[in-house]
TILO-222973 format. One record per residue (C-alpha): residue in three letters; residue number from 1; x negated, y, z negated. Coordinates in pm, 1 decimal. Example, Ala and Ser with C-alpha at 12.3 -4.5 7.8 and 13.67 -1.06 7.14 Angstrom:
residues 2
REC rest  nr        u        v        w
REC  ala   1  -1230.0   -450.0   -780.0
REC  ser   2  -1367.0   -106.0   -714.0
***
This chain:
residues 348
REC rest  nr        u        v        w
REC  met   1      0.0      0.0      0.0
REC  asn   2   -118.7    349.3     79.3
REC  lys   3   -263.4    500.0   -240.3
REC  ile   4   -103.3    839.6   -180.6
REC  phe   5    238.6    680.1   -128.1
REC  tyr   6    183.5    457.9   -435.5
REC  phe   7    107.8    763.9   -650.2
REC  tyr   8    411.9    943.4   -508.0
REC  leu   9    633.4    644.2   -592.7
REC  leu  10    508.1    619.1   -951.6
REC  phe  11    541.4    992.9  -1006.9
REC  phe  12    891.8   1029.6   -871.1
REC  leu  13   1041.6    690.0   -959.1
REC  pro  14   1185.6    804.4  -1298.5
REC  thr  15   1349.8   1101.1  -1123.7
REC  ile  16   1492.9    876.6   -851.5
REC  leu  17   1633.1    630.7  -1106.7
REC  ser  18   1776.8    914.6  -1314.0
REC  ala  19   1948.1   1057.3  -1005.8
REC  gln  20   2093.4    714.2   -926.8
REC  asp  21   2227.0    679.2  -1281.1
REC  ser  22   2376.1   1028.8  -1264.4
REC  ser  23   2545.8    948.1   -933.8
REC  ala  24   2681.3    617.0  -1066.0
REC  leu  25   2809.3    784.8  -1383.3
REC  ala  26   3044.1    995.5  -1168.8
REC  ile  27   3205.4    681.8  -1021.5
REC  tyr  28   3517.6    567.1  -1206.5
REC  pro  29   3654.9    225.7  -1096.5
REC  phe  30   4033.9    230.7  -1078.2
REC  ala  31   4281.8    -16.1   -928.7
REC  gly  32   4040.0   -172.8   -681.0
REC  arg  33   3888.9    155.0   -561.6
REC  tyr  34   3679.3    436.3   -708.1
REC  val  35   3742.4    794.6   -814.0
REC  gln  36   3455.7   1043.3   -775.1
REC  leu  37   3479.3   1244.8  -1097.9
REC  asp  38   3300.4   1559.2   -978.4
REC  glu  39   3511.7   1594.7   -665.6
REC  leu  40   3824.6   1424.4   -807.2
REC  arg  41   3880.4   1222.2   -493.8
REC  pro  42   3939.5    848.4   -444.7
REC  tyr  43   3749.5    638.9   -194.4
REC  glu  44   3753.9    279.7    -81.4
REC  ser  45   3453.2     49.0   -103.1
REC  glu  46   3399.5   -308.5     10.4
REC  asn  47   3135.7   -358.4   -259.2
REC  ile  48   3207.2   -356.3   -631.1
REC  ala  49   2974.0   -105.0   -796.2
REC  ala  50   2731.3   -278.5  -1032.6
REC  gln  51   2689.8     46.1  -1226.2
REC  ser  52   2964.3    301.1  -1289.7
REC  phe  53   3114.4    525.1  -1556.9
REC  lys  54   3267.8    221.0  -1723.4
REC  ser  55   2929.1     49.8  -1764.0
REC  leu  56   2687.8    344.4  -1801.5
REC  ser  57   2873.3    596.1  -2017.9
REC  lys  58   2867.6    590.6  -2396.8
REC  tyr  59   3234.3    488.9  -2377.5
REC  ser  60   3151.4    156.1  -2210.7
REC  ser  61   3261.9    -48.2  -2516.0
REC  arg  62   3613.6     90.3  -2471.8
REC  phe  63   3641.2    -89.8  -2139.5
REC  asp  64   3476.2   -417.6  -2245.8
REC  gly  65   3784.8   -559.1  -2411.2
REC  leu  66   3791.9   -909.7  -2551.2
REC  ser  67   3660.3  -1214.6  -2373.7
REC  ile  68   3898.0  -1500.1  -2434.9
REC  asp  69   3659.3  -1772.8  -2326.0
REC  lys  70   3323.3  -1654.9  -2181.6
REC  ile  71   3061.5  -1383.4  -2232.0
REC  ala  72   2704.6  -1333.5  -2104.6
REC  phe  73   2411.1  -1209.0  -2312.1
REC  lys  74   2045.5  -1191.5  -2198.7
REC  gly  75   2074.6  -1466.0  -1939.2
REC  gln  76   2287.0  -1695.2  -2154.7
REC  leu  77   2654.5  -1775.0  -2107.3
REC  phe  78   2851.0  -1828.7  -2430.2
REC  glu  79   3175.2  -2018.2  -2379.5
REC  leu  80   3454.4  -2129.5  -2613.3
REC  ile  81   3522.5  -2504.1  -2604.8
REC  asp  82   3755.7  -2744.9  -2784.1
REC  arg  83   3767.4  -2792.7  -3161.8
REC  gln  84   3647.8  -2437.2  -3241.4
REC  gly  85   3315.6  -2495.3  -3063.9
REC  val  86   3085.4  -2267.9  -2862.4
REC  leu  87   2877.6  -2388.1  -2565.5
REC  met  88   2567.9  -2196.0  -2453.2
REC  thr  89   2447.0  -2233.2  -2092.8
REC  asp  90   2124.9  -2091.0  -1949.1
REC  leu  91   2227.6  -1906.0  -1632.7
REC  ser  92   1895.0  -1982.0  -1462.0
REC  ser  93   1837.0  -2348.6  -1544.6
REC  lys  94   2206.3  -2435.1  -1603.2
REC  ala  95   2097.9  -2625.9  -1914.6
REC  ala  96   2383.2  -2636.0  -2165.6
REC  lys  97   2399.0  -2707.9  -2536.5
REC  pro  98   2676.2  -2690.2  -2796.5
REC  leu  99   2598.4  -2453.8  -3082.8
REC  leu 100   2629.0  -2540.7  -3450.2
REC  asn 101   3000.0  -2576.9  -3529.6
REC  arg 102   3094.8  -2544.8  -3897.4
REC  asp 103   3468.4  -2539.9  -3822.3
REC  glu 104   3517.6  -2850.7  -3610.2
REC  lys 105   3785.7  -2989.3  -3841.2
REC  ala 106   3960.6  -2656.8  -3906.1
REC  leu 107   4306.0  -2591.8  -3761.2
REC  ser 108   4358.7  -2301.2  -3524.0
REC  gly 109   4574.8  -2015.0  -3649.9
REC  gly 110   4561.1  -1805.8  -3333.3
REC  gln 111   4343.6  -1709.5  -3037.9
REC  asn 112   3964.6  -1729.6  -3072.9
REC  phe 113   3764.7  -1468.9  -2879.4
REC  leu 114   3415.9  -1340.5  -2797.8
REC  ile 115   3271.8   -987.2  -2797.5
REC  leu 116   2933.9   -846.9  -2700.8
REC  ala 117   2726.9   -677.8  -2971.7
REC  thr 118   2417.2   -463.8  -2919.0
REC  asp 119   2185.0   -751.5  -3003.2
REC  gly 120   2390.4  -1067.6  -2973.5
REC  ala 121   2710.1  -1249.3  -2884.0
REC  val 122   2987.4  -1261.7  -3144.6
REC  cys 123   3251.0  -1531.6  -3177.2
REC  val 124   3567.2  -1468.4  -3381.2
REC  lys 125   3759.4  -1782.1  -3478.6
REC  his 126   4118.9  -1731.4  -3586.0
REC  leu 127   4175.6  -2024.2  -3820.3
REC  lys 128   4481.7  -2129.0  -4012.8
REC  gly 129   4587.3  -2002.6  -4356.0
REC  ala 130   4317.3  -1980.7  -4620.8
REC  glu 131   4039.9  -2046.5  -4365.9
REC  gly 132   4090.7  -1690.6  -4237.5
REC  tyr 133   3880.5  -1544.5  -3959.9
REC  lys 134   3533.0  -1694.5  -3920.9
REC  val 135   3290.8  -1457.6  -3747.6
REC  tyr 136   2958.1  -1582.5  -3608.8
REC  lys 137   2684.0  -1390.5  -3431.6
REC  tyr 138   2430.3  -1566.8  -3206.7
REC  asn 139   2103.2  -1447.9  -3055.0
REC  ala 140   1979.0  -1533.1  -2703.0
REC  ala 141   1826.1  -1857.1  -2834.7
REC  gly 142   2164.5  -1974.4  -2964.5
REC  glu 143   2058.8  -1932.8  -3327.0
REC  glu 144   2319.0  -1825.1  -3579.5
REC  val 145   2227.8  -1475.2  -3701.4
REC  phe 146   2513.3  -1468.9  -3951.8
REC  gly 147   2842.9  -1638.6  -4026.3
REC  leu 148   3109.6  -1509.3  -4262.9
REC  gln 149   3476.0  -1538.7  -4353.7
REC  ile 150   3742.3  -1265.9  -4351.0
REC  pro 151   4070.5  -1364.1  -4523.1
REC  his 152   4378.6  -1276.7  -4318.5
REC  ser 153   4667.5  -1431.3  -4516.7
REC  asp 154   4821.6  -1434.1  -4862.8
REC  ser 155   4967.6  -1737.4  -5035.7
REC  val 156   5334.4  -1657.2  -5101.5
REC  ser 157   5599.4  -1844.1  -5304.5
REC  tyr 158   5969.1  -1832.2  -5219.5
REC  ala 159   6218.2  -2053.3  -5405.3
REC  gln 160   6056.4  -2397.0  -5395.8
REC  leu 161   5840.9  -2315.5  -5093.0
REC  arg 162   5482.4  -2198.8  -5078.5
REC  tyr 163   5333.7  -2072.1  -4750.6
REC  ser 164   5067.1  -1846.3  -4601.8
REC  arg 165   5173.6  -1494.7  -4501.2
REC  pro 166   4941.8  -1338.3  -4238.4
REC  tyr 167   4873.6   -965.5  -4275.0
REC  leu 168   4541.8   -887.0  -4101.3
REC  asn 169   4497.8   -851.4  -3725.1
REC  tyr 170   4212.9   -757.4  -3492.7
REC  phe 171   4239.6   -382.2  -3423.4
REC  ser 172   3934.6   -266.8  -3227.5
REC  his 173   3560.7   -306.9  -3178.4
REC  ser 174   3248.3   -138.7  -3045.4
REC  ser 175   2901.6   -279.2  -2977.7
REC  lys 176   2820.5   -219.3  -3347.6
REC  gln 177   3143.4   -269.9  -3541.8
REC  leu 178   3443.2   -503.2  -3550.9
REC  val 179   3763.8   -374.3  -3711.5
REC  phe 180   4064.8   -553.0  -3861.7
REC  asn 181   4376.4   -381.7  -3995.6
REC  ser 182   4688.4   -485.5  -4187.5
REC  tyr 183   5023.9   -452.7  -4011.6
REC  leu 184   5232.8   -505.3  -4328.1
REC  glu 185   5347.0   -203.3  -4530.3
REC  ser 186   5343.5   -420.2  -4842.7
REC  lys 187   4977.1   -516.0  -4788.0
REC  gln 188   4763.7   -211.7  -4712.9
REC  lys 189   4413.1   -321.6  -4611.6
REC  ser 190   4146.3   -267.2  -4347.1
REC  val 191   3811.8   -438.5  -4289.6
REC  val 192   3509.5   -315.9  -4092.8
REC  leu 193   3228.0   -556.5  -4003.9
REC  asp 194   2882.8   -418.8  -3922.5
REC  leu 195   2775.8   -638.7  -3630.8
REC  glu 196   2405.4   -557.4  -3673.7
REC  lys 197   2372.1   -632.5  -4046.2
REC  gly 198   2664.9   -871.3  -4096.6
REC  gln 199   2802.2   -656.2  -4379.3
REC  leu 200   3170.9   -607.0  -4460.9
REC  ser 201   3337.0   -282.9  -4575.0
REC  glu 202   3690.7   -319.1  -4713.1
REC  tyr 203   3947.6    -43.7  -4773.0
REC  asp 204   4278.2    -50.0  -4959.5
REC  phe 205   4471.9    130.8  -4688.2
REC  ser 206   4591.7     73.0  -4333.6
REC  phe 207   4547.0    314.4  -4043.4
REC  asp 208   4689.0    392.3  -3699.0
REC  gly 209   4373.1    522.1  -3531.9
REC  leu 210   3994.9    548.1  -3566.8
REC  ile 211   3748.0    833.3  -3521.3
REC  trp 212   3427.6    708.8  -3356.5
REC  asp 213   3097.5    895.8  -3381.0
REC  glu 214   3020.9   1149.1  -3107.6
REC  ala 215   2664.1   1040.8  -3024.9
REC  thr 216   2710.3    673.6  -2933.3
REC  asp 217   3086.8    616.1  -2972.5
REC  ser 218   3010.1    298.6  -3165.2
REC  glu 219   3033.4    375.6  -3539.1
REC  ile 220   3341.0    477.5  -3737.6
REC  arg 221   3345.3    827.8  -3887.0
REC  gly 222   3708.7    847.5  -3993.6
REC  phe 223   4064.9    715.1  -3991.9
REC  leu 224   4403.6    851.7  -3888.9
REC  gln 225   4746.2    772.5  -4028.2
REC  ile 226   5086.1    868.6  -3889.0
REC  leu 227   5319.5    984.8  -4166.6
REC  pro 228   5661.2    951.2  -3996.7
REC  asp 229   5876.4   1072.2  -4287.6
REC  asn 230   5733.4   1425.2  -4275.9
REC  gln 231   5601.6   1416.5  -3916.7
REC  gln 232   5239.0   1467.4  -4018.2
REC  leu 233   4910.0   1328.1  -3898.6
REC  gln 234   4678.6   1243.3  -4189.1
REC  ile 235   4311.0   1278.3  -4095.9
REC  leu 236   4025.5   1129.1  -4298.7
REC  tyr 237   3695.3   1244.0  -4145.4
REC  lys 238   3369.6   1201.1  -4338.8
REC  gln 239   3440.2   1393.1  -4661.0
REC  gln 240   3746.3   1574.8  -4523.6
REC  ser 241   4109.8   1486.3  -4579.8
REC  phe 242   4393.6   1696.4  -4440.5
REC  ala 243   4736.6   1660.0  -4279.4
REC  leu 244   4874.7   1838.1  -3973.4
REC  pro 245   5244.7   1873.4  -3887.0
REC  ile 246   5304.6   1735.0  -3534.9
REC  asp 247   5649.5   1765.6  -3379.7
REC  gln 248   5802.9   1433.8  -3259.6
REC  leu 249   5519.9   1236.7  -3421.4
REC  gln 250   5764.6    987.1  -3573.9
REC  arg 251   5824.4    839.2  -3225.8
REC  tyr 252   5471.7    696.6  -3204.0
REC  glu 253   5270.1    426.2  -3377.7
REC  glu 254   4914.1    416.5  -3237.9
REC  ile 255   4629.9    658.0  -3168.4
REC  lys 256   4328.7    658.8  -2934.7
REC  thr 257   4069.1    930.3  -3000.2
REC  leu 258   3735.0   1071.4  -2897.0
REC  leu 259   3518.8   1328.6  -3074.2
REC  ile 260   3338.7   1611.0  -2892.3
REC  asp 261   3176.1   1912.4  -3063.3
REC  asn 262   3394.1   1882.5  -3376.4
REC  thr 263   3708.6   1870.7  -3166.1
REC  leu 264   3914.2   1554.4  -3192.1
REC  tyr 265   4106.4   1462.3  -2877.9
REC  ala 266   4383.2   1209.2  -2934.2
REC  ile 267   4652.4   1019.1  -2747.1
REC  val 268   4941.3    926.7  -2976.4
REC  phe 269   5167.4    658.8  -2827.2
REC  asn 270   5381.3    349.4  -2875.3
REC  glu 271   5278.5     25.1  -2704.2
REC  arg 272   5640.8    -72.7  -2648.9
REC  ala 273   5782.9    256.4  -2518.1
REC  pro 274   5693.4    509.2  -2246.4
REC  gly 275   5546.1    851.3  -2309.9
REC  ala 276   5265.8    984.3  -2527.6
REC  leu 277   5123.0   1300.4  -2684.3
REC  leu 278   4782.2   1438.8  -2589.2
REC  leu 279   4636.8   1646.7  -2874.1
REC  ala 280   4327.1   1855.5  -2942.8
REC  ile 281   4244.7   1914.1  -3310.6
REC  ser 282   3969.1   2133.6  -3454.0
REC  leu 283   3807.7   1944.4  -3742.1
REC  thr 284   3620.6   2254.2  -3862.0
REC  glu 285   3932.8   2473.4  -3875.4
REC  glu 286   4166.0   2183.1  -3957.0
REC  lys 287   4426.5   2296.1  -3705.6
REC  leu 288   4599.6   2184.3  -3386.4
REC  leu 289   4448.0   2360.2  -3083.3
REC  trp 290   4693.8   2239.8  -2818.8
REC  arg 291   4929.5   1958.4  -2728.2
REC  gln 292   5058.8   1813.3  -2403.3
REC  leu 293   5350.1   1574.0  -2357.0
REC  leu 294   5271.6   1280.6  -2127.9
REC  gln 295   5613.2   1153.9  -2019.8
REC  pro 296   5630.4   1011.8  -1667.1
REC  lys 297   6003.5    966.6  -1594.8
REC  ser 298   5941.3    680.3  -1353.8
REC  leu 299   5823.7    460.1  -1640.7
REC  thr 300   6149.5    466.5  -1837.4
REC  pro 301   6233.5     95.7  -1887.7
REC  lys 302   6570.4    -54.3  -1806.2
REC  val 303   6786.9   -186.1  -2089.3
REC  gly 304   6653.7   -525.1  -2201.9
REC  gln 305   6333.6   -492.4  -1995.1
REC  ala 306   6004.0   -584.8  -2162.9
REC  phe 307   5769.2   -286.6  -2175.2
REC  tyr 308   5405.4   -223.4  -2263.5
REC  asn 309   5202.9     94.9  -2270.3
REC  tyr 310   4822.4     82.6  -2298.3
REC  phe 311   4572.8    371.0  -2282.2
REC  trp 312   4197.7    416.3  -2237.4
REC  leu 313   4069.0    761.8  -2335.8
REC  ser 314   3722.6    887.6  -2238.0
REC  ala 315   3550.7   1204.7  -2115.0
REC  tyr 316   3325.7   1320.9  -1832.2
REC  lys 317   3163.6   1666.3  -1859.8
REC  asp 318   3455.7   1905.1  -1928.8
REC  lys 319   3727.4   1657.1  -1831.4
REC  leu 320   3941.6   1415.3  -2032.0
REC  leu 321   4002.4   1083.6  -1855.9
REC  ile 322   4323.2    895.8  -1939.5
REC  glu 323   4381.0    553.5  -1786.9
REC  gln 324   4724.1    403.8  -1850.7
REC  leu 325   4862.0     57.5  -1785.1
REC  ser 326   5238.7     -0.1  -1780.6
REC  pro 327   5466.8   -250.8  -1602.9
REC  lys 328   5413.6   -233.4  -1226.2
REC  gln 329   5199.2     78.5  -1253.7
REC  lys 330   4843.1    192.4  -1324.5
REC  arg 331   4774.0    562.1  -1372.2
REC  leu 332   4456.1    767.3  -1406.5
REC  ser 333   4513.8   1128.6  -1509.9
REC  ile 334   4238.5   1385.9  -1551.9
REC  his 335   4284.6   1686.1  -1781.6
REC  lys 336   4093.6   2001.2  -1876.7
REC  met 337   3943.1   1989.6  -2223.5
REC  glu 338   4010.4   2356.0  -2291.3
REC  asp 339   4389.8   2336.9  -2276.4
REC  gly 340   4491.6   1983.2  -2174.6
REC  gln 341   4632.3   2090.8  -1837.4
REC  arg 342   4628.7   1812.9  -1580.1
REC  leu 343   4380.1   1856.3  -1295.9
REC  glu 344   4464.6   1545.9  -1094.2
REC  gln 345   4623.8   1205.4  -1119.7
REC  phe 346   4601.1    878.6   -929.2
REC  ile 347   4881.8    620.4   -932.8
REC  his 348   4866.7    261.0   -816.1
***
């Protein structure tokens, strides 16, 4: 290779790679095509982008979701198998081996699943009754980094019967934390698992939304609770605790948030009904900056029709990105951070 060209390549390679990453970050995959976030225009592509906003941005964990049966980590494929087992397969050599299974004789209480941590693969086993959740983390060699139990049911007596009453469900996760939350008013509890250290933090309250850190979007900084009786949003952020009156708040049950420069942006919604609120809250002034009603009329369900309403909230530069999934429709709407006004939307 020509020495001058070789020097040129070494000198400019970091800049070239950075430019490629910056270009890929502006690509938002949506409904089988891509939206260019700087120009706000869709375009078709025969090739699926290996790198995009959903894989490169700090919000990538929000799009990972749960893997019901398979997940890849550092060249190894981790796969759920029968009898609560996990099989690890080397993607290069195709050599496979079952990992240590401490729960082979345990009865299933629900769906097992896998998630990807920063430094390992995590398996969550939903076992029956007193067995609770069993959470195991594995490294790339298939070694168990930690294994622990999280109770999810109470033993309850009624008349002459005694049975297990479940109260704790999976709520959310990032690459660093796994979160469970109680759905029973009579059993207020939440559990946060540090996926790096294998440490549990337990709280004697339930919540409707989480506040993730601004820098990496992977560690919890606060909790939100909807107080329907007085139409207030209770915010617990670091050492702060305050409530804001929000009109029509009693209609909603869940919250998705992101934190930018001490402003909390939130979508308040109900998974089983159309519509949502988009809010901007100043955490320094403890006040509501603006609100927008997201209520597409076309999504009003017919009587007796099953309905679901899911949201993914993220941000690019000065834009809020809201992806919504409802029956027979996917929607990506893009809003200005300063006032919540919609800039563009794409419907599939």
